[in-house]
N, C-alpha and C positions, 0 to 999 in steps of 0.2 A: 437525677439520673434515671434513664428508662430501665425497665426490667431486662431488656435485651443487652444493654450496655453492662449492667451488673453481671449478667450471665456470662458475657464475653470476658470481662476482666477477671472473673473467677476461674476461667478456663485457660487463659493465656499463661505461659510460663514467662520468666523474666526476659528472655531473648525475644519472644514473640510480642510481648508488651512494648518493648523498646522499638521494635520495627513498626508496630501499629501507630505509636505516638509520632515516630519520625515521618512516616508517609503522610499523616494528617498535616503535619507542619509544612512539608514540602508542597502538598497540594494546595494548602491555604495560601502559601507564598506565591504559587503560580496562578492563583485565581481560578482553580478548577475543582470539580467535585471528585470524590473518591469513595468507593464502596468496598467492603469486605464481602466476598462472594464465594460460590462454589463449595468445595469440600469442607472448608473451614466453617462455613455456616451450617452445613449439614451435621458435622460432628458436634458443633456447639449446641445445636438445638436438640440433639438426641442424647446429650450428656456424655459424649465420648471425648477422649483427649484429642486436641487439635493437632494434627500431624504437620500441616503446612498452611501457609497463608496465601490466599488468592486475592489480590487487589485489582479492582477495575477502575480506570480513570477515564475522563472524557477525551483526552488526547495526550500526545507526547508520552506514551507509556515507556518507550525506550529511554527517553531523557529522564523521566521521573524515577524509573527503576535503577538506572545507572547512578543517579544522585543518591538514591536510598542506599545502594551498596557502598558508595564512597563515604557517606555520612556515618555509617555504622562499622566500616572496616570489613565489609563482606566482599563478595565477588560475583560478577556476572558469569553464570555457567553457560548460558546459551541465549541466542537472540533469533527470533523469527522475523526476518525482514518482510515477509509477506503479510502476516497478521499484525506486525508491529507490537510484539510483546517480548518480554525477557524473563528468563528463569534465573533466580538468584540463590546463593547460599550465604546466609547471614550468620554473624557470630552466635555461638550457642548451638550450632548445627541446626539452624532454622531454615528450612527450604521455603522459598517464597516465589511468587510470580506477580508480574505487573502487566496488565493487558489493557487495550483500548476498548471502550464501548463500541460495538460494531454489529452490522448485519452481515450474513453470509449467504450467498446463493450459489448452488452447485448445478452443473449441467450433466454430470455423470458421477456414479458412485466413487467416492474417494478422490474426485478430481480437485483441481485448484479452484477455490471459491472466488467469486467476485465480492470484494469487501466494500461495504458502504457504511455511511454514518447511521447512527441509531440512538435511541434513548436507552436508559438503563432497563426499562421494562421490555423493550424489543430485544435487547441483548440477552436478557435472562430467558426469554421465551424461545430463543433459537438454540438453547443449550440442550443437553441430552435428556436428563431425567428431572422430574419436578423437584426431587429432593436436593438436586444440585443447582436449582434455578432460583435461589433465594439470596437476597443481598441485604446488607446492613449499612446504612449511611454513616459515614465518619466525618460528615461535613458540619461546619460550625452551626449553620442554621437548622439543620435537620438531624443532628447527631443522635443515633439510636433508633431512627425510623426504619422499620422493616419493609422491604420491598419483596413481595411474593406473588407475582402475577399468575402463577400456575397452581397456587394453593399447595405448595410442597409441604407446608407444615402439617396439613391434614394427612398427607401420605406418610410422613414420618410417624405420626401418631398411630395410623392404621398399619404401619409396617408393610407398605406396598410400594412397588416399583412401577412407575408410570412415565411414559415418554411425554415430552412437552409438545410434540407435534408429529404429524404423520410421515415426515421425511427424515426422521432422526438417523436411521440406519443407511438410507440412501446417501445422505450428505457426508456422513463419516462412518464407514463400515467398521472401524475399530471399536465403535460403541457396542457392537455385538459382544466383544470380549469383556468390555466393562460391565455390561449387564449381567453376564454369567458370574463375574467376580462379585458384584454386589449381591447377587442372589445367594451366594454361599457365605461371604464374609459378614454381611449384615443379617442374613437369615430372613430377608423380606420375601414376600410373595409377589409374583408378577400380576399386574392388573390384566384382565382378560384381553383387552385390546392390545396391550403391550406383548402378551404372549403370542397373539396372532401376528403382530408385526415381526417379532423375532423369528417365528417359523417361516414367514415369507422371505425374510432376509437370508435365512439359511438355505431355503430352496433356490433362491436366485443367486446363491454363492457370492453375496456382497463382500463377505470377509476376504475373498480372494484378492480384492483390490486394496486391502490394507497391508501395510508393511509388516514383516515379521517382528520388527522392533516394537510395534504397537502391542502385539500379544505378549512380548517379553516384558514390557513395562507393566502390564496388568498382573502378570505372574509375580514379578518382583514386588509390586505393591502389596500382594497378599501373602508373601512368603512366610512371614512371621505370625500370620493369623491362625486361629484355631482350626479353620475349615479349609486350609489351602489344598489339602489332598483331595477333598471332595470337588473343589473347583477344577483341579487338573483332570480328574476323571470325567467331569462334565465337558471340558474342552475336548477330551479324547472321544467321548461318546458322540459329540456333534461334529467330528471330523475337523476340528480346529487346530489341534496340536501339530498336525502334519504341516501346517503353514510355517511352524517354527523349525521342524525337522521331521521328515518322513520316518526317521529312525526312532523318534521319541513317541512311539505309540504302542498300544497293546501291551505285550509282555515286557517291552523295554521301558515302559513307564514304571519307575520304581516306587509304586504306591505303598508297598509293604515297608520299604526302608524309610520313606518320607513320613509314614504314620508313626514309626518308631521314633524318628527325630522330633516330630511334632509333639509327641507325648513327653519326651525329655525337655523340650523347650518350655512347655507350659506346666509341667509338674515339678520341675526342679528349679528353674530360674524364676526369680521374683517378677511379677507383672511389671511391664515397662522397661525391662532390661534391654539396653540398646544392642544392636548387632544381631547376628544370626543368619543374615542373608547369604553369606558365602558358604556357610555350612549347608544351608538348604540347597544351593546350586550344586555343591559338590555331590550331595546324595542324589539329587535329581539326575545327574549325568553319570551316575555310578555304573549303569549297565551298558553304556554306549562305548563304542570303539573310539580310539583317539581322534581320527578324522571327524567322526560324528560329533564328538564333544567340542572340537574346535569350531565347527559350523554353528552349533547352538550358542556357544559363548559369544561369538561375534554378534549375534542378534541382541544380546543383552547390553552391548555397548558399555562394557566395564571401563572404569577409569584406569589409568596406568597403575595406580596404587592398588586398586582392587584386583587387577590381573596378576600383579606380583604376589599379593597375599593369597590368592586362590592357588597359584602355582606351588607355593610352599606350605600350604595348609596341612597336608598329610604329614610332612616331616615335622612341622611345629607341634602338631597334636601328639605325635609319637613321643617327642621330647617331654611334653607336659605329662603324658601318661607315665613315662619313666620316672619323672621327678615325684609324682604322686605315689608310685609303688615303692620308691626307695625306702630301705630300712631306716635311713636317716630322717625320713619325714614322719615323725611320730607326734610331736607336740603340736598344739593348735597354732602356734606362731609359725611353724614350718609349713603347715597347710596354707595359712594365710599368705605367707611369702610366695608360695608357688602359684597361687590363684588370683591374688588381688589385682595384678596388672595383666593377667592373661586375657587376650581378646575373647569375646563371647563365642566367636566361631570356633576357636580352638577347643574351648570347654565343651561345646556342644558335640564336636566331632569325637572327643574323648568319651563322652557319655554314650554316643552312638556306637562306637567301635569297641570300647573296652569291656571285656567280660570279667575283669577283676573286681570282686566285691569291695575290696578295700578302696579302690579308686572311686567307685560310685559313692560309697559312704562318705569319703572325705570331701568330695565335691558337694554333696548334700549338706554336710556339716558346715562347710564354708558359707553357703548361702543361707542356711537356716539359723546359724549362730554367730560364727566368727566375723562375718562381714558387718553385721549390726553392732556387735560388741566393739569392733575396732573404731567405729564412728563416734564412740564416747570420748576418744582422745581428741582434744581440740588444739588448734594452733596456739591459742593462748597458753595452754599448759606447756607446750614446747618452748614458747618464748620466755616463759617464766624460768626456764633452766639456764637462760643466758644465750641460747642459740639464736642466730640471726636468720630471718626469713630469706630463702633463696640460696643458702649455703649448704655444702655437703654435710656439715655438722647438724644442721637443722633436720635434714632428711634422716640421718642416722638416729638422732634423738627421737624423732617421731616414731620410727620403726621400733626402737627399743622400748618406748612407753607402751606401744601397742602390744609388743611381745610380752611385756611384764603383765599387762592386763589379761591377755588371752591365756597365759600359762599359769596364772594364779589359781590356786585351788579354792573352790568356793568354800566360804566359811560355813561351818555347821551352825545351824540355828537351834539354840537351846530350847527345848520344849518347856513351857511353863508348868510349874508344879500344880497339881489339882488343888483347888481351893477346898478347905475343910467344910464338911456339911454342918450347917447350924441347925440344931434340933430345937424344937419348941420346949419351953420349960415344962418339966414334969413328965416328959415323954422319954422312955428308955428305948435305945435302939433296938433291943430285943423285942419289945412290944410292937414295934412297927411291923415286923415280919408277921407276927401273929395277927395283927389287925388286917393285913392284906389278905390273909387266908381265911379271914372270918372266924378266927379262934378267940 
């Protein structure tokens, strides 16, 4: 096994591992090559969690992607008929994409490209930044071979953002947004040539040719990162936020509120806690009038479920706060019952809005103590009581065992009695003191 394969397998979660194994099998059966590329490789090589999987195949990406979704019980979220690629959501909440190896030639900024055949090296070199232009072969004959035509590994080590070619922003102006996001979320510096390219793209107003939804995607991708507020301020300073909404600029950019939310998100919630995006969006839009909010929300292209959750987020958070303030919520099990199934967005909005110290303390206690303690109760313990998995009795028993554990008073640990001092023969304790004083 190559070092890169070992690195990959140690970074993939169970759902991502199944997807990677499945697409290798599908590509082998179809007699084609497949590579893991893009953000997945960038995150793997810099030691970060892999958020999504980007697969590149030689041809028939739509067919292979659809087969991957069917094999794993996932779904095709969208299909790009022009570039012949698909976006997937696979079991375990694993986002993935499958695209064809291709070349792209543009006649105007943000225009429709002419798509042509290409090698994997050519495909990687037409991408945006060198740290995204790295591939890993998943093929039987070359499995584990790294493909890095632009030396992106060196830029990862040097923490530097560098474009792969001189027409990066001309070809796809939305890359301006992505560069600003990476500058803040990764904390990388811009290479001098890339800085000049960015300044020229801003002067030429290339970003005006990009859809507002492209900027919304970059904001969403960074919403739960530590430096999302700095990124938004950089968008505003460069005149880019106006593309999303002319109202969402200057004093109406809720930087103070978002900083407060960001602090709660990263100081109270454990790292890797899923969710939080809708709470971020709620606070982002807080200073806008209703028509302005509606216009911005449309650019974010929320799913029907997300739109419904955002619409009732205020009311749901208020109910959660009431439950946490209730005099009946005293014991650890009561706090656990109130919070263990609460969506992260609701919890964050309560942390953001509530000035009640008891509410803040109970949420912290849940994440710092009760959540971990409750995980000590296993399904085997519940089954041992005679309850059958999948029944209402099973759920009741599970909760009662958790409650008993959380509410149990910690046992006092008896302090050991001090051991008697053994004196040397012929030495009287009184003489020891005199000896120390030199008497």
